[in-house]
N, C-alpha and C positions, 0 to 999 in steps of 0.2 A: 372235172377234167382239168380246169384253169387252176386249181390248186395244186394238182399232181406236177403240174408242169413248173409252177414255182418252186415246188420240194426239190424236183430234179436239178433245176437251176442252182438253186442255193447249195446242194450236194457237189455239184459240178465246181462252184466257185470254192467252196471250202478245200476240195481236192487240189484245185490249183494253189490255193494260198497256203496250205499246209507245208509245202516244200520250201516255200519263199521264207515263212516264218522259223522253220527248223534251220535253214541256212544260217538266217541272220543271228538266231540263238548260238548256234555254232562258231560263226564268224566272233561273236563277243567274246566266247571262252577262247578263242586262238589267240584273239587281240591281248587278252589278259596272260595267256601264257607267254606270248612274245614278249611282252612288257616286262614279266617276270624274270624272263631269261636275260633281257638286256640289263635289267637291275642287278641280278647276282653276277653277271659278267664285269659290270661296274664296280660291285664291291670287291671281285677278285683283283680288279687292276689297280682299285684304290689301296687294296691290303699290300700290293707289291709296288706300290708308290708310281705307279703307270697313270699320271693323273690326266694326261690328254685323253688316254683311251676310256678313263673312268667316265670324264665328263662327256665324251661321246657317248657312251651306252647309256648313261643316265639320261641324257637328252632324247636319245632314241626311245627309252622308255616312258619318258615324259610326254613325247609326241602321241604315244599310242594309249596313255592313261595320264592324264593332267591332274587328275584328282587324287592319287595316291600322295599323301605327305611325306612317304618315306623317300620317295623318289626325288622330290625337292630338297629334302633335309640332307641327304647324302651328296646331292649336287652343291648345296650350299658348303657342307663341309669339304669337299674337292676343291672348290675355288677359295675357300679359306686358306688351305693347305699351300696354294700356288701364290696366295698374296693378292689375288684378286678380289678384294673386299667388297667392292660395289655388286659386283654378280653374286657373291656369297650373301650379300643383305638382300638382295631381290629373291634369291632363293628362300632364305628365311623368313622373308616377309609373306611369300605364298604359302609356307607352312603355317605360319600365323593366322591367315585366312582360313584355311582348312582346318586347322586344330589349334584354337586359341588356349585351350587349357594344357598344352605342352610347355613346360617350364624351361627344358633346355634350349628350346627355340631361343627364348628372351636371353639366356645365358649367351648364346653364339651371337645374336644381333649385338648384344653390349660388347663382346669381345672385337666384333668386326668394325663397330662405330670406334671403339677406343684405339684400333690400329689405324684409322683413317683419322684421328686427332679429332673425333667429334664427341668431345667430353659430355657434352650435355645429353645427347643422345644415348650415349654409352650408361650415363648414369640412370636415365629415365628407363632404360631396359633393364639394367640390372636392379632397380628397385621393384620392378614388375617380377623379375625372376625371384628375388628375395621375398616379395609378398606371396607369390605362388607355393614357395616351400614353407613359408609361414602357415599359410591356409591349407597346404596338403598336411602337414604335422598337426593342426588343430583337428583336421578330419580324422586323421589315424587316431589321435587320442579320443575323439569322441566315440570312435568306433569300439576303442578298448574299455571307455567306461560304460558303454552299453553293454559290451559282452560281459563285464565283471558284474553289472546290475542283474543281468539275466541269471547269471551263475549264481550269484547270491539268492536270487527270488527261488530258483530250483531248490539251492539248499534249504532255504527256510521252507519252502513247501514239503520237502523230504521230511524235514524234523517235525514238521505239524503232522504228518502223516505218521510218523513213528510215536509221537505221543498219543495220538488217537487208539492207535494198536495197541501200545502199552496199556492205555486206560481201559480198554476193552478186555483185554487179557487179564489185567488185575481184578476186573469185576468178576470174570468168569471164575477165576482162582477162589474168590471170596464166595462166591456162590457154591463152588465145589466143596469148600473147607467146611462151610456151614451144613451141608447135607452129611458130610464124613461126621459132623458133631453131633446130629441127629440119630446117626446109626449106632453110635456108642453110647446110647441111653442118655446123653445129656440134655438140655433142656430143649423142648420141641414144643412148638405151636400147634395145638391140636386143630383138627381141620373138622369144622361143625358142619360141614354140607352134607 
């Protein structure tokens, strides 16, 4: 009886929690949709050079989802366009924290520091940008080399299979020609069995 009571209580508790969990999940989806809507409106405003509206929309998107690097990146671009380089640098630094492998971020940081006459930091970020490009090119080249090696291995494997097939077909031709020779009355090995 006690066990039945516990089971009923746990089911009742689950029934109460299910709507709360469901609402929380749908709230997250709605928040993401709203953030994307603000981001897209910011992109539209940026495209039409309405920088204040773009900044407002990007900031609203970031307030809803602060972990999206695209929101910070576009905010940084907008600040750069209006000449607010320190805010631009702050936005790009956030992108750098979220996605350290994004080479364009370092390029934009270099430009913003250059505009602020901070050539030392501009050089540092530009060198990071160049290093990342070199690394990217080296990785792409490595992928190309591996693909070429795989292709050559498949060709070599295909060639070796063709040689085996030719050898076996040549051997069967020789056997059939010797059978033809024995039928025509030429030299024949007697079967002593």
